[in-house]
Phi, psi and omega in degrees: 000142184289134178288135177293167181287147185287148176282164174303320173306312177305312179297320178298310179293316179297323180292314184288313183293316178289319178296319175298319183295321176289322179292322186276339179302321177296319180297325178295315179302308182305311180301321179294317181297319179274002176063038175267073198291330180297311186283330180294320179295321182295318181295314178303318178296315183294325181288315183293320180295320182283326181296315179297314177300315178301316179292321181296312183292320182294325184280309190269327183083356180283138187232343186295294186291314178304323181293324176291317179297312185291327175300311180294326183290320176306304182301311183295320179299314182294311180304309178302320177303307178299322183291326184276321187253353174090193188294342180296341181267008189293347186279345174289349183292321188293315174284343172287327179293313182298320181289332182296326179290345178254003180253334182227176180292143186306320181291322177289331178286326178295319183291317181294318181295325178292318180296319178302317181293319180294324175296322181292326177302317176301326180287318188262348184308323180290343191257349184238160178268170184302317184300315181300315178304317184290324182295320176297306184296327181288318179289327177288326177291318173303318177299309181303316180287322179295310181301319179297314182296315183294317181293316180295316180295318178301311180298319182296313181295329179292318178298320177295317179294322181297312179305308187295326187279338189237353188244136173291122190293340181273308186267338186083355176293164172298145174276184184294323178304304183303322181297311173304322182290321185292321174305311180292323179298316181295321178298322182285322182294314185292332183280342177270339184231066184289350177274352179257120184283162169212137185235162180231136180241123178246125186235142173230128179288124185291134174055039188288332177302320181296328173300311176300317183292318185283317186252347180098160183284343178293312176301318174302322174295313179298325174299315181300314181298310182295319175300314179294322177298318176298318179295318179294328177291335178266338178273171183278166181292332176289342181272153185237142183242131175227145170276102187281321181211197179312300183235020176255133184228145184239134169250120172261118184254098181285147180060041191221123177284157180310316184300313184289325179296320174295319169304316178294319176298322180288327173300310179301312176304313178298323178292333180290321181290336187261347179293129183295325182286321186282321182295330179302334182246019177057040185278132171225160182232147175255136190229146175227133185239151182203137177260138185295139180242135187299340184269359183245171175268172184292330183278337174286323173305308182292331174294324182295314180299321184290320176301314181300321180294323177288335171298318179297321181288321177296332179278002173118006178071169179054047175209170178237137177239147180262131177291145175291155173290141177295150170292123182297134180275147175300323181249108183298144174295126177297137177291152183272000000 
């Protein structure tokens, strides 16, 4: 399977951890050479810690916990360095503060950084005069505020771009790109956890073109929005809803057996006929359900549900059909 593109969070952690590992390594070697054992040990811990985090994120793609660990590691290493070597190491505080805002949420980073600066003040206060202290806190506070503003704005814009890239602009359901990514993610997950079932529900609004032709596209859009809202209100928070085509929608139900998914599909079909907005225009749906099989690809899984949905249409529409199980292949598809 082709690996999906890395997220922004992955790039940030990989860049910071990899860069820190490479940057600190020469200092660690130098400290060992001059037998400055306390700081050498600290540098070695920093190199090993950032190296391990780089390897872990590069391999797994997980960023939440590694980001928090890296933020704590940055501040702890800098604080210990200043504590051991004095105020001449104070310049390391600025990159550590900046990095923290890109590893954890800006508000949390601002709180932790403020406490960090107070503690640093107690450490370096005996070594510096009042003017130097004021100069340090003004410059550190400016760094903190700039980092907060930039990181907060970046996260906000990232969320907006992610929403535009993965959401259908009309209904708010996941778009086709998001569906494909979810299918690939589910395939990988299911092959690693074969005892946990997952099912897919494919729904198509019957004779929707006639609705657009008779009542106009504005009414058609209203129906689609109402339909998605109804589906999202009925499914679990762990289930995800996608717009597959013009009037085709998919629900991916994790940890759900075929029987339960089919029951849910029947409830959704019934809800459509009872919904006052949808019933006004005689809207019905044809539904196909399929449970993932370890011997098939994600798109074969979707294809089986699609065939079942067309069987429902051939059976007279406004009904639900269950996909047949795929023929087991002699050689299983290797897990990713």
